C-alpha positions as CSV (number, residue, x, y, z in Angstrom):
1,M,3.4,10.9,-11.9
2,F,5.4,7.7,-11.1
3,S,7.3,6.0,-13.9
4,E,5.9,2.7,-14.8
5,P,5.7,-0.2,-14.4
6,I,6.1,-0.2,-10.7
7,T,7.7,-3.3,-9.3
8,I,7.3,-4.4,-5.6
9,T,9.2,-7.5,-4.5
10,V,7.1,-10.0,-2.5
11,N,8.8,-13.1,-1.2
12,A,11.8,-12.5,-3.4
13,V,9.6,-12.2,-6.6
14,G,9.2,-8.9,-8.3
15,Q,5.5,-8.1,-8.9
16,V,5.5,-5.9,-12.0
17,M,2.5,-3.6,-12.2
18,P,1.8,-1.3,-15.2
19,R,-0.5,1.7,-14.8
20,T,-4.1,0.7,-15.6
21,S,-5.9,3.9,-14.8
22,S,-5.1,7.5,-13.9
23,T,-7.5,10.3,-13.0
24,G,-6.5,13.6,-11.5
25,M,-4.3,12.8,-8.5
26,K,-5.2,9.0,-8.4
27,S,-3.4,6.2,-10.3
28,T,-3.8,2.4,-10.2
29,Y,-1.2,-0.1,-11.1
30,E,-2.1,-3.7,-11.6
31,K,-0.7,-7.1,-12.7
32,A,-2.4,-8.6,-15.7
33,D,-3.7,-11.5,-13.6
34,S,-5.1,-9.1,-10.9
35,T,-3.2,-10.8,-8.1
36,F,-1.4,-7.6,-7.1
37,N,-2.4,-3.9,-7.4
38,L,-1.2,-0.6,-6.1
39,L,-3.3,2.5,-5.6
40,I,-1.7,5.9,-5.2
41,E,-3.9,8.8,-4.4
42,H,-3.7,12.4,-3.0
43,V,-6.7,14.1,-1.5
44,N,-7.1,17.6,-0.1
45,T,-9.3,17.2,3.0
46,K,-12.0,19.5,4.3
47,A,-9.7,20.4,7.2
48,G,-7.2,21.9,4.7
49,R,-4.7,19.0,4.9
50,L,-3.1,16.8,2.2
51,R,-3.6,13.1,2.5
52,S,-1.4,10.9,0.4
53,V,-2.4,7.2,0.3
54,A,-0.5,4.2,-1.0
55,R,-2.4,0.9,-0.9
56,F,-0.8,-2.3,-1.9
57,E,-3.1,-5.3,-2.3
58,Q,-2.8,-9.0,-2.9
59,R,-5.6,-11.2,-4.2
60,A,-5.3,-14.9,-3.9
61,I,-7.3,-18.1,-3.9
62,V,-7.4,-19.4,-0.3
63,P,-9.0,-22.5,1.2
64,D,-11.7,-22.4,3.7
65,P,-10.6,-25.0,6.4
66,L,-14.2,-25.8,7.3
67,T,-15.7,-26.4,3.9
68,A,-12.6,-27.1,1.8
69,V,-14.0,-24.6,-0.7
70,N,-11.4,-22.3,-2.4
71,D,-12.4,-18.7,-2.8
72,W,-10.7,-15.4,-3.7
73,E,-9.7,-13.2,-0.8
74,N,-7.8,-9.9,-0.5
75,M,-5.1,-8.6,1.9
76,A,-3.8,-5.0,1.8
77,V,-1.2,-2.8,3.4
78,T,-2.1,0.9,3.4
79,L,0.2,3.8,4.2
80,I,-1.5,7.2,4.8
81,I,0.6,10.4,5.1
82,D,-1.6,13.2,6.5
83,R,0.0,16.6,6.6
84,P,-0.8,20.3,6.6
85,L,-0.2,22.0,3.2
86,I,2.6,24.0,4.8
87,G,5.0,23.6,7.7
88,F,6.7,20.3,7.1
89,T,9.4,19.7,4.5
90,A,9.9,16.7,2.2
91,A,13.0,15.8,4.3
92,Q,10.9,15.8,7.5
93,Q,8.4,13.5,5.9
94,D,11.2,11.2,4.8
95,Q,12.6,11.1,8.3
96,L,9.3,10.2,9.8
97,L,8.7,7.5,7.2
98,S,12.2,6.1,7.6
99,G,11.7,5.8,11.4
100,F,8.3,4.1,10.9
101,R,9.8,1.6,8.3
102,A,12.6,0.7,10.7
103,W,10.0,0.1,13.5
104,L,7.9,-2.1,11.2
105,A,10.3,-5.0,11.0
106,T,9.4,-8.7,10.9
107,A,9.0,-8.9,14.7
108,T,6.5,-6.0,14.6
109,S,4.7,-7.4,11.7
110,D,4.3,-10.7,13.6
111,K,2.9,-8.9,16.6
112,L,0.4,-7.0,14.4
113,Y,-0.7,-10.4,12.9
114,G,-1.0,-11.7,16.5
115,R,-3.3,-8.8,17.3
116,E,-1.0,-7.1,19.8
117,S,-1.5,-3.4,20.5
């Protein structure tokens, strides 16, 4: 189990999230005001693989430019690591993840926001 609270820095501000629930191989961490939460889950798939999921979500009040009505909306980033139960080491997983993190820099994020593929 991860130690708590978990802190993720967004826009130079640490978002501190204590664990709010834990069941089996699934835990949720959430700020008291519900503006940020983190889900960590591990699932054995029917195909005999292990799927590890980390989902970081932000909830904010955003304006509707057409009606000028403010409403709650969510945005999330999800990382899924899907692997066989045997055959790959933790080091190989870290190498793959490190390469992906390096690729996912600001320029790449901007292209994803702009719907490039």
